[in-house]
N, C-alpha and C positions, 0 to 999 in steps of 0.2 A: 221307523228305524232308518238311519241313513245308510246309503250304499257305501261299501268299502272303496269302490273305485273312485267315487266322487271325492271322498276324503283324501285318498292318495293323490288325486290330481291337484287338489288344493294345496297339499303339502309340497308337491313338486313345483307348483307355481310359485309358492312362497320362497322355496329354495332358489329357483331360477331368478326370481326378482331380486333376492339378496345378492346373488352372484353378479347379476348385471349392474346393480347399484354400486357394488364394490369396484367392478371394472370401470364404471363411469367415473367414479371418484379418482381412481388411479390415472385415467386418461386426462381428466380435467387438471389434476395436479401436475402431470407431465407437460401438458400444454401451457400451464401457467408458468412453470419454471423455464421452459424452452422458448416460449414466444412472448407471453404477456409481460412478464417481469423485465426481460431485456428491452422490450419495446418501450415500456414506461420509463426505464432508466435512460434510454437513448433520448426520449422526448425531454426528460428533465435536463440532460446535458445540453441539448439544443436551446431550451428556454433559458438556461443559466448563461450560455454563451451570448445570447441576445441581450440578457439583462446586464451583462458585464459592461456593455457600451452605453448604458443609460446614464444620464447625468441627473443629479450629482452623485459622485462616488462616495460610499460610506467610509470615509477615512478614519473616523473615530472607532468604528467597529473593527476595521481592518487592523489598526494599531493595537487595540485591546486584545484581539484574538491572536495576533502575532506574538505579543508579549506572553500571553497565556501558553501558547505552544512552546515557546522558548523555555519558559519556567518549568514545564513538565517533561521536556525531552533532552535538555542539554546535559544534565548530570547522568541520566541513564545511558545516553548515547556515548559519552566518554567512557563510562564504566564497561560498556559492551565493546567499544573499539579497542581498548587495550588488550584484553585476552584474544580478541579476534586477530589483531595484527601479530600477536605473539604466536598463536597457533599456526597461522599461515607461514610465519618465518621459520618455525620449527619444522613443519612438514616440508616446505619447499627447500629449506636449507639442507635437510637430510637427503632429499632427492638430488639436489645439485651437487652435494658432496660426493655421492655415489657416482655421479657422472664426471667428476673431476673438474667441475667448473664453479668452485666455491666463490670465486671473485665476482660472479654474477648474481649472488644472492640478493643484493640490494635491487637490482633491476627486476628480477622476478617478483620480489615483494611489492615493488611499486606497481607493476602491472596488475598483480592479483588484488591489491587493496584498492588502488585508485580506480581501476577499470570496472571491477565487479563487486567487491566487498562493500565499499563505502556507500554506493547508492542503495544497495539492498538493506544494509543496517539502518541507514537513514529512513528508508521507506517503512521498514517494520516498526521502528520507534514512532514515526509520525502516525502510522495507521493504528498502532496499538494504544498509544497514549492520547494523542490529540484527536484522532478519528473517533475513538470510543466516547471521549468527553463531548465532542461536537454532536454526535448522534444522541447522546443522553440529553443534552441541552435542548436541541430542536425537538426531540421526541416528547420531552416534558411539556414544552410549549404547545405541542400538538394535542396532547390529551387534556390540557387545561383550556383548550379551545382558543388560545392566543393567536394561532395562525388564522383561524376562521375570523376572529375579530379584526385582524390586520387586513384581510381581504375585504371585509365589509366596509372598513374605513378607506378603501381604495389604495392600500399599501401593498406592493408586490413583495411577498415573502422571499422570493428568490433574489430580488435586488437588494432587499434590506438585510437578509440573514445569510443566504447561501453564498452569494458572490464574494463578500469580504472574507468569509471563513475559508472558502476554497482557495482564494488567492493568497491568504495568509499561510495556509499549509504549503503551497508551492514556493512562496517566498522564503519561508524559514527552512524548507528542505534544501534549498540551494546552499545556505550557509552551514547547515548541519552536515552536508556532504563534504564540504571542505574541512570541517572540524574532525569528522571521522577519518578522513585521509591523513591529516596531520598526526592525530593521536595514534592511529594505527601504524603509521610509519615509525613513530617514536617507539611504540611498543615492540615492533619488529626489530628495530635497531638494538634495543636493550636485550631482547631475548637472543638475538644472533651473536652479539658481542660477548655477553656474559655466559650463556649456556652452551653455545656452539663454538666458542673460541675463534669467532670471526674477527677480522681486523676492521676497525672503524673506517679507515681510509678506503678500503676496498668496497665496503658497503655503500659509502656515500659517493664514491667515484663512479660506480656502475649504475647510478640512478637513470641516466639518460641513454643507457646502452640499448634498451629495448623500448622503454616508454617514450611517448611523444605527446605533444600538446593536444592533439585530437582525442587522446584517451581521457584527459581531464574534461574536455568539452562534452564528450558523449556521456560521461558520468554526471555532469551537471544537468544535461538534458534529461537523463533518466530520473534524477532526483526531482526535477520540476514536473515531469509527467506523473511520477509516482505521487507527488503531493497533490496534484490536481485530482487524480483518481481517488485518493483517500478522502479528500473533501467532498467529492461528488457522491461517493457511495454512502458516506456518513449522512449527508444531507438527504439523500433519497430514502434511506431506511428510517431516518428520524421523521421526515414528513409523512411517511406511511405507517408510523407506529399506531397501534390501537390495542385496546384491551387493558388499559390502565397501566400501573407501574410494571406489572409483569410483561406487558407488551413492549415497554421501553427497554427492559432488560434483555428480552429476546432480540430486539432490533440491534442493540449494542453488540451482542454475541454474533449475530449474522453479519454485522458491519465488519468486524475484525476478520472473520473467516473469508468472506467474499473479497475483501480488499487484498488479503494475502494471496488468494488464488489469482486475482487479476494482476497483481504486481509481478508474480513469477512469470505469468504469460507475457506481459509487456516487456519484462526484462529479456526473455528469450527472443521476442520479435526485434527489439531495438538492437540487441547484440548481433543478431543475424544480419540485419541491415548494415550495421557498422562494419562488420568484417567483409561484406560484399562491396561496399563503396569506398572504404578508406584503406589504402595500402598499408600493410604492416611494416614496421621498421626492423631490419635484420641486424644481426650482431657483426 
């Protein structure tokens, strides 16, 4: 007959082992998220930067990917920019009217749309539409072992697939940013003139009261950086996809979420640096 003490010790040992295993899994997961994954992503960024200067450049892949990104982002970008500009015009116009400076509605709309709204809308559309499609394409190649086959044949997947796609995202983001600015300002003009009884002349005449050329330049820089980030995150998640089609779907979801988080962080950093080094224009 077994002793009760021995059985109790064994049960306590099993409980202790289960608790320690759970803590070990949690610590390993936290270390993976905090150290390993950022390290691998940073290594991919460095390798992609080196591969970007290798010759020959994949012009055909670059043009095809740029056209694909344009085809899936131009119409949604315009549809998002119109209400975005209208909402900003309504909100800012109401505040400006309360302050008794309705003639500066156009200036505030330009600053809000060109400086902040247009690069954010561009980046969200590029990350959500183009980045997810890019991750799905590279991830499907990964689970079909096409990436491994390219490496066996001596073809660098970063140079062949990642570099042209990432540069295509950044290149298209520059033009989408200008499109969002123009469409947003037109939407703000229509909403201000029709719904707030603003005067067209005052809206247009106050464009350069607060806004300045560096505002547009920093918006273009933001769009370029956001496009590079979206392409790199999509490529990283696609190259590390595993587990079949479900793994590719999970990688696409993670790409969108991670890219959005990085974009808002980068937007905060770039805006802070801009306000620190570029003097603002007074009225």
